[in-house]
TILUM-548148 format. One line per 4 residues: number of its first residue (from 1); their letters; for each residue x negated, y negated, z negated of N, C-alpha, C. Coordinates in nm, 4 decimals. Atoms other than C-alpha are relative to their C-alpha. Layout:
BEGIN
NUM> a> X/Y/Z/X/Y/Z/X/Y/Z  ...;
***
This chain:
BEGIN
1> ilag> 0.1382/0.0005/0.0458/-4.7887/-6.4562/-12.0616/-0.0814/0.1012/0.0793  0.0747/-0.1047/-0.0712/-4.8869/-6.1327/-11.8859/-0.0351/-0.0389/0.1424  0.0266/0.0385/-0.1384/-4.8658/-6.2911/-11.5422/-0.1222/-0.0902/0.0114  0.1127/0.0907/-0.0041/-5.1372/-6.5407/-11.6336/-0.1319/0.0618/-0.0426;
5> ipef> 0.1224/-0.0654/0.0464/-5.3899/-6.2912/-11.7715/-0.0643/0.0726/0.1175  0.0674/-0.0704/-0.1102/-5.6519/-6.1659/-11.5227/0.0001/0.1508/-0.0211  -0.0071/-0.1461/0.0065/-5.6572/-5.7955/-11.4392/-0.1069/0.0599/-0.0894  0.1071/-0.0621/0.0765/-5.9932/-5.7268/-11.5975/0.0198/-0.0180/-0.1503;
9> vvai> -0.0289/0.0186/0.1419/-5.8792/-5.8716/-11.9321/0.1071/0.0993/-0.0446  -0.1034/-0.0988/0.0308/-5.5651/-5.6565/-11.9256/-0.0613/0.1393/-0.0051  0.0666/-0.1307/-0.0029/-5.7845/-5.3570/-11.8341/-0.0812/0.0231/-0.1263  0.0807/-0.0146/0.1218/-6.0166/-5.4202/-12.1281/0.0893/0.0190/-0.1225;
13> iltf> -0.0925/-0.0143/0.1126/-5.7251/-5.4606/-12.3704/0.0628/0.1386/-0.0005  -0.0596/-0.1329/-0.0075/-5.5563/-5.1421/-12.2465/-0.1018/0.1090/-0.0308  0.1055/-0.0965/0.0313/-5.8866/-4.9544/-12.2657/-0.0236/0.0048/-0.1499  0.0218/0.0043/0.1444/-5.9370/-5.0699/-12.6216/0.1124/0.0707/-0.0754;
17> vfal> -0.1139/-0.0569/0.0725/-5.5866/-4.9704/-12.7296/0.0161/0.1496/0.0272  -0.0357/-0.1375/-0.0330/-5.5253/-4.6459/-12.5398/-0.1183/0.0968/-0.0009  0.1146/-0.0903/-0.0057/-5.8791/-4.5071/-12.5070/-0.0787/0.0000/-0.1305  0.0847/0.0054/0.1190/-6.0698/-4.6285/-12.8105/0.0786/0.0164/-0.1299;
21> clgl> -0.0772/-0.0081/0.1248/-5.8046/-4.6766/-13.0793/0.0839/0.1274/-0.0090  -0.0909/-0.1151/0.0025/-5.5536/-4.4050/-12.9865/-0.0625/0.1278/0.0543  0.0667/-0.1175/-0.0559/-5.7837/-4.1713/-12.7915/0.0873/0.0839/0.0930  -0.0923/-0.0742/-0.0859/-5.5093/-4.0768/-12.5450/-0.0571/0.0288/0.1388;
25> vpvd> 0.0541/-0.0126/-0.1351/-5.7033/-4.1244/-12.2205/-0.1500/-0.0265/-0.0035  0.1439/0.0287/-0.0025/-6.0704/-4.1350/-12.1193/-0.0281/-0.1476/0.0298  0.0370/0.1401/-0.0195/-6.2520/-4.4676/-12.1125/-0.0249/-0.0293/0.1473  0.0264/0.0213/-0.1425/-6.3764/-4.4300/-11.7555/0.0748/0.1044/0.0823;
29> stla> -0.0767/-0.0875/-0.0881/-6.2247/-4.2573/-11.4565/-0.0900/0.0856/0.0874  0.0913/-0.0807/-0.0806/-6.5194/-4.0508/-11.3399/0.0515/0.1418/0.0215  -0.0560/-0.1342/-0.0160/-6.3119/-3.7342/-11.3772/0.1066/0.0068/0.1082  -0.1034/0.0009/-0.1035/-6.0816/-3.8367/-11.0932/-0.0361/0.0927/0.1158;
33> dhgt> 0.0417/-0.0885/-0.1092/-6.2887/-3.6299/-10.8460/-0.0054/0.1461/-0.0410  0.0123/-0.1380/0.0460/-6.3381/-3.3184/-11.0567/0.0582/0.0100/-0.1406  -0.0607/-0.0223/0.1307/-6.2013/-3.1668/-11.3750/0.1335/0.0705/0.0152  -0.1296/-0.0668/-0.0035/-5.8762/-3.0020/-11.4681/0.1075/-0.0974/0.0483;
37> vler> -0.1107/0.0835/-0.0487/-5.5413/-3.1304/-11.3456/0.0378/-0.1043/-0.1046  -0.0343/0.0938/0.1068/-5.4664/-3.2896/-11.6833/-0.1043/-0.1110/-0.0107  0.1052/0.1020/0.0046/-5.8035/-3.4683/-11.6839/0.0102/-0.0958/0.1188  -0.0179/0.0864/-0.1174/-5.7384/-3.5978/-11.3332/0.1160/-0.0963/-0.0203;
41> iqay> -0.1165/0.0856/0.0259/-5.3976/-3.7300/-11.4332/-0.0353/-0.1066/-0.1029  0.0401/0.0958/0.1026/-5.5437/-3.8940/-11.7440/-0.0942/-0.1060/0.0558  0.0918/0.0963/-0.0603/-5.8105/-4.0604/-11.5285/0.0755/-0.1078/0.0770  -0.0801/0.0963/-0.0755/-5.5355/-4.2349/-11.3275/0.0880/-0.0882/-0.0883;
45> vlpt> -0.0957/0.0701/0.0854/-5.3350/-4.3585/-11.6277/-0.0388/-0.1464/-0.0216  0.0373/0.1382/0.0311/-5.5306/-4.6706/-11.7278/-0.0076/-0.0910/0.1221  -0.0021/0.0901/-0.1162/-5.5966/-4.8093/-11.3773/0.1414/-0.0294/0.0508  -0.1371/0.0197/-0.0461/-5.2340/-4.7568/-11.2777/0.0783/-0.0882/-0.0960;
49> ltlv> -0.0703/0.0790/0.1006/-5.0985/-4.8976/-11.6016/-0.0442/-0.1462/0.0038  0.0501/0.1375/-0.0084/-5.3198/-5.2046/-11.5652/0.0646/-0.0748/0.1161  -0.0609/0.0666/-0.1151/-5.1908/-5.2840/-11.2175/0.1496/-0.0207/-0.0197  -0.1433/0.0136/0.0253/-4.8307/-5.2237/-11.3261/0.0267/-0.1136/-0.0986;
53> vvmv> -0.0202/0.1042/0.1014/-4.8628/-5.4478/-11.6323/-0.0219/-0.1383/0.0596  0.0262/0.1291/-0.0620/-5.0036/-5.7260/-11.4168/0.1117/-0.0389/0.0980  -0.0982/0.0297/-0.1048/-4.7355/-5.6975/-11.1449/0.1445/-0.0115/-0.0500  -0.1392/-0.0041/0.0454/-4.4157/-5.6356/-11.3450/0.0566/-0.1384/-0.0352;
57> phms> -0.0618/0.1308/0.0305/-4.3698/-5.9915/-11.4815/0.0371/-0.0797/0.1249  -0.0284/0.0763/-0.1223/-4.3910/-6.1472/-11.1362/0.1168/0.0611/0.0761  -0.1069/-0.0656/-0.0756/-4.1663/-5.8901/-10.9699/0.1343/-0.0114/-0.0718  -0.1269/0.0124/0.0727/-3.9054/-5.9040/-11.2457/0.0529/-0.1430/0.0074;
61> riar> -0.0433/0.1391/-0.0140/-3.8977/-6.2843/-11.2229/0.0630/-0.0231/0.1371  -0.0550/0.0135/-0.1352/-3.8406/-6.2663/-10.8460/0.1355/0.0698/0.0089  -0.1260/-0.0753/-0.0064/-3.5696/-6.0002/-10.8858/0.1117/-0.0723/-0.0745  -0.1022/0.0700/0.0780/-3.3868/-6.1946/-11.1553/0.0461/-0.1273/0.0703;
65> asaa> -0.0362/0.1258/-0.0662/-3.3985/-6.5240/-10.9658/0.0805/0.0249/0.1264  -0.0744/-0.0256/-0.1230/-3.2811/-6.3729/-10.6374/0.1378/0.0583/-0.0305  -0.1321/-0.0525/0.0369/-2.9989/-6.1813/-10.8095/0.0902/-0.1114/-0.0519  -0.0803/0.1116/0.0514/-2.8827/-6.4938/-10.9939/0.0450/-0.0915/0.1133;
69> ealr> -0.0363/0.0837/-0.1141/-2.8907/-6.6930/-10.6700/0.1069/0.0670/0.0867  -0.0985/-0.0720/-0.0811/-2.6971/-6.4240/-10.4841/0.1366/0.0006/-0.0675  -0.1282/-0.0022/0.0709/-2.4291/-6.4096/-10.7538/0.0688/-0.1364/-0.0002  -0.0598/0.1335/-0.0071/-2.3748/-6.7874/-10.7233/0.0431/-0.0359/0.1418;
73> apfi> -0.0320/0.0306/-0.1399/-2.3215/-6.7671/-10.3461/0.1522/-0.0080/0.0203  -0.1445/0.0161/-0.0243/-1.9835/-6.8743/-10.2088/0.0676/0.1280/0.0499  -0.0657/-0.1211/-0.0505/-1.9196/-6.5433/-10.0310/0.0249/0.1011/-0.1116  -0.0264/-0.0876/0.1154/-1.9435/-6.3595/-10.3647/0.1272/-0.0459/-0.0714;
77> kaai> -0.1208/0.0529/0.0639/-1.6835/-6.5879/-10.5193/0.1232/0.0282/0.0856  -0.1119/-0.0274/-0.0895/-1.4643/-6.5417/-10.2134/0.0399/0.1470/-0.0053  -0.0301/-0.1432/0.0081/-1.4914/-6.1625/-10.2340/0.0715/0.0337/-0.1304  -0.0672/-0.0232/0.1286/-1.3931/-6.1686/-10.6015/0.1424/-0.0538/0.0044;
81> lrgm> -0.1345/0.0583/-0.0101/-1.0967/-6.3979/-10.5255/0.0921/0.0822/0.0889  -0.0818/-0.0879/-0.0851/-0.9801/-6.1541/-10.2566/0.0461/0.1254/-0.0733  -0.0444/-0.1141/0.0787/-0.9439/-5.8916/-10.5284/-0.0899/0.1224/0.0107  0.0915/-0.1138/-0.0084/-1.2413/-5.6699/-10.4514/-0.0531/0.0305/-0.1397;
85> srsi> 0.0505/-0.0368/0.1326/-1.3742/-5.4764/-10.7477/-0.1398/-0.0574/-0.0200  0.1294/0.0611/0.0320/-1.6743/-5.6205/-10.9253/-0.1167/0.0882/0.0403  0.1118/-0.0890/-0.0352/-1.8877/-5.3123/-10.8634/-0.0271/-0.0016/0.1504  0.0193/0.0074/-0.1450/-1.8306/-5.3265/-10.4869/-0.0636/-0.1333/0.0381;
89> vlwd> 0.0568/0.1317/-0.0288/-1.9039/-5.6987/-10.4811/-0.1467/-0.0039/-0.0421  0.1365/0.0027/0.0506/-2.2157/-5.6492/-10.6905/-0.0942/0.0816/0.0873  0.0924/-0.0884/-0.0709/-2.3679/-5.3552/-10.5042/0.0016/-0.0187/0.1514  -0.0061/0.0115/-0.1459/-2.2427/-5.4103/-10.1484/-0.0368/-0.1381/0.0517;
93> yamr> 0.0244/0.1354/-0.0479/-2.2769/-5.7863/-10.1255/-0.1177/-0.0684/-0.0704  0.1006/0.0770/0.0737/-2.4867/-5.9389/-10.4005/-0.1383/0.0647/0.0062  0.1324/-0.0638/0.0019/-2.7653/-5.6804/-10.4170/-0.0637/0.0048/0.1386  0.0559/0.0071/-0.1362/-2.8048/-5.6727/-10.0394/-0.0605/-0.1375/0.0252;
97> saav> 0.0507/0.1351/-0.0183/-2.8461/-6.0468/-10.0398/-0.1224/-0.0257/-0.0883  0.1117/0.0207/0.0923/-3.0810/-6.0371/-10.3394/-0.1218/0.0823/0.0373  0.1118/-0.0875/-0.0351/-3.2967/-5.7632/-10.1879/-0.0981/-0.0653/0.0969  0.0868/0.0606/-0.1015/-3.4360/-5.9829/-9.9097/-0.1196/-0.0726/-0.0627;
101> pfvn> 0.1170/0.0635/0.0608/-3.6540/-6.2104/-10.1292/-0.0874/0.0983/-0.0780  0.0760/-0.0984/0.0770/-3.7546/-5.9126/-10.3440/-0.0897/0.0831/0.0912  0.0803/-0.0775/-0.0948/-3.8721/-5.7079/-10.0447/-0.1132/-0.0864/0.0561  0.1038/0.0922/-0.0448/-4.0615/-6.0129/-9.9193/-0.1107/-0.0118/-0.1051;
105> avgi> 0.0988/0.0099/0.1074/-4.2339/-6.0453/-10.2591/-0.0802/0.1290/-0.0133  0.0724/-0.1285/0.0042/-4.3236/-5.6746/-10.2546/-0.1068/0.0018/0.1085  0.0975/0.0035/-0.1089/-4.4934/-5.7201/-9.9178/-0.1172/-0.0913/-0.0300  0.1078/0.0923/0.0359/-4.6921/-6.0173/-10.0422/-0.0852/0.0572/-0.1120;
109> nvvy> 0.0743/-0.0539/0.1134/-4.7887/-5.8391/-10.3632/-0.0837/0.1220/0.0354  0.0851/-0.1111/-0.0431/-4.9301/-5.5418/-10.1727/-0.1412/-0.0513/0.0263  0.1313/0.0609/-0.0245/-5.2141/-5.7701/-10.0604/-0.0667/-0.0347/-0.1328  0.0534/0.0331/0.1314/-5.2573/-5.8905/-10.4183/-0.0479/0.1256/-0.0723;
113> llsg> 0.0404/-0.1252/0.0630/-5.2703/-5.5310/-10.5411/-0.1296/0.0547/0.0596  0.1238/-0.0473/-0.0623/-5.5400/-5.4435/-10.2892/-0.1211/-0.0773/-0.0514  0.1117/0.0752/0.0572/-5.7572/-5.7251/-10.4200/-0.0190/0.0337/-0.1474  0.0100/-0.0399/0.1406/-5.6786/-5.6213/-10.7775/-0.0625/0.1361/-0.0174;
117> vvvi> 0.0578/-0.1337/0.0060/-5.7832/-5.2662/-10.7019/-0.1516/-0.0074/-0.0045  0.1455/0.0160/0.0001/-6.1376/-5.3850/-10.6373/-0.0495/-0.0247/-0.1423  0.0406/0.0323/0.1364/-6.1622/-5.5303/-10.9877/0.0258/0.1181/-0.0928  -0.0384/-0.1080/0.0905/-5.9808/-5.2456/-11.1616/-0.0887/0.1220/0.0187;
121> envf> 0.0852/-0.1165/-0.0238/-6.1864/-4.9724/-10.9963/-0.1394/-0.0214/-0.0559  0.1314/0.0257/0.0583/-6.5066/-5.1405/-11.1099/0.0036/0.0001/-0.1518  -0.0120/-0.0014/0.1457/-6.3825/-5.1856/-11.4667/0.0062/0.1435/-0.0519  -0.0183/-0.1374/0.0462/-6.2824/-4.8191/-11.4974/-0.0944/0.1004/0.0643;
125> afpg> 0.0941/-0.0883/-0.0703/-6.5670/-4.6759/-11.2845/0.0759/0.1039/0.0811  -0.0872/-0.0873/-0.0778/-6.3021/-4.5309/-11.0579/-0.0539/0.0112/0.1421  0.0519/-0.0156/-0.1365/-6.4260/-4.3824/-10.7297/0.1109/-0.0191/0.1029  -0.1050/0.0272/-0.0970/-6.2068/-4.5448/-10.4669/-0.0440/-0.1017/0.1025;
129> igrl> 0.0311/0.0907/-0.1094/-6.1852/-4.7890/-10.1799/-0.0501/-0.1349/-0.0517  0.0485/0.1249/0.0560/-6.2368/-5.0931/-10.4022/-0.1460/0.0079/-0.0395  0.1412/-0.0197/0.0363/-6.5616/-4.9555/-10.5327/-0.0868/0.0090/0.1250  0.0717/-0.0101/-0.1261/-6.6677/-4.8741/-10.1792/-0.0213/-0.1389/0.0621;
133> lvq> 0.0130/0.1360/-0.0518/-6.6013/-5.2362/-10.0757/-0.1079/-0.0784/-0.0742  0.1005/0.0712/0.0784/-6.8201/-5.3664/-10.3589/-0.1404/0.0500/0.0350  0.1305/-0.0567/-0.0346/-7.1049/-5.1290/-10.2692/-0.0401/-0.0407/0.1395;
***
């Protein structure tokens, strides 16, 4: 469900919950340039959390699918039949094979994150490169 929700909707929901209802973080991020260290950190919480919440479902789906595919590979079954320990087979063979699609997805999602930053910075009034692009 989270993968289908646009960033600005997730940002508004997180703002409502964490800033308005719970009062844990500020509503906008105008304190990112000045203020105490704690205020600066709090200014980064909602924009970062929004981007993470949007990206985690997609990345976890890619990681799970590539790991499941790697564990079904014939060379994994052959390594287990040769008597290698499961931990060596898992970490030395399966995870190396599963890392390739995951790293590819990370590279593609960096571009998606850069476009998402434009929206998120405008929602949270965050002074950054996305706001500069809009101006």
